[in-house]
N, C-alpha and C positions, 0 to 999 in steps of 0.2 A: 310633765314629761321631760321638759328641757332640763329641769333640776336633776332628774334621775340620770340623764346622760352625763351631766357634769360630774355627778358622784361616781359613776362607773369609770370615767376617765381618770379621776383623781385616785381611785382605788387601784387601777391598772398601773399608773405611774408610780404609786407607792410600792406596789408589788415588784416592779422592775428595779426600783432603787434598792429594795431590801435584797433582791436576788444578786444584784451587782455587788452590794456590800458583803454578802456571804462569800461570793467568789473571790473578791479581793482579800478578805480575811484568810481564806484557805490558802491562797498563793503566798501570802506573807508568812503563814505558819509553816508552809512547806519549804520556804527559802532556807531555813536552817538545815534541814535534812539534805537538800540538794547540795548546799555548800559543803557539808560534811562528806557526802559521797564523792564529790569532785576532789576534795583534799585527800581523801583516802586513796583514790586512784592515782593521783599525782605522787603521793608518797610511795605507793607500791611501785610505780614506774621508776622513781628515783632510787629506791632501794635495790631494784633489780639491776640497774645500770651501775650502781656503786660497787658491786662485787665483780665486775668484769674487767676493770682496768685499775691498776695501781701504779701511779707515776713513779714512785720510789722503788718499786720491786719488779718492774717490767724491763726485760732486757731484749733488745732487738739487734740482730746481726744480719746485715745484707751486703752482698757483693754484686754490684751492677757493672756489666760490661756492655759497651756499645761499639759497633763496628759499622762503618759506612765506606763503600767504594763508589766514587763518583768521577765523572769526567766533565771538565769545564772547557768549552771551546768559545773562540771569538771569531765571528765571521767577518767578511770584508766591510760590512756596515758598522762594525764595532759593537755588535749586539752579543751579549754574553748568553751562552746556553749551557745549562747544567743538566746532566743526565745521571741519575742515581742508578747504578748498576746492581748494587747489592747493599742490603741494610739488615743488621742483626742486633737485637737487644737481648741480653740475658740477665736474669736476676735470680740469685741464689741466696738463701739465708734461712734463718729461723727466729722465732720469738719464744720467749719463756716468761711465764708469770709465776712469781713465788707463791708459796703456800699461804693460805688465808691467815694462818697464825703468825706469820712474819710481819704483818701490818703493824705500823707504829701506833695506830689508834685502836688496835684490836684489844679487847678486854681478855686477858689471859685466863681469868677465872670463869668466863662465860663459855658454856659448852656449845652454843650456837643453835640449840633446839628450843629453848624456852624464851619467853618474853622478858626482857630486862626491866620493863616498867618505864621506858622512856616517855 
């Protein structure tokens, strides 16, 4: 009877070892697909950001005006006190981004709808 209990323990240990081995093998096999999915999302994000700003073709014009009216007083203990009576900031301007076809890296022969095979 003691021998039968030892055989059951050995069989249970072997079953757990095989189960853990199968799980580890599955995780290793999935690693490639998880990495590809992550890289695809990263590239998609980078591509969407790349079309929003063009350092060479973006023009920004702003005019900023600041106005402050304040009163500064000095009391008998020589402590300075400043009171801001009125303060105004104005910012006017515009931004313009050139057409996508004006990009220096843009392939003039590519119509923008098909995959270029990169």
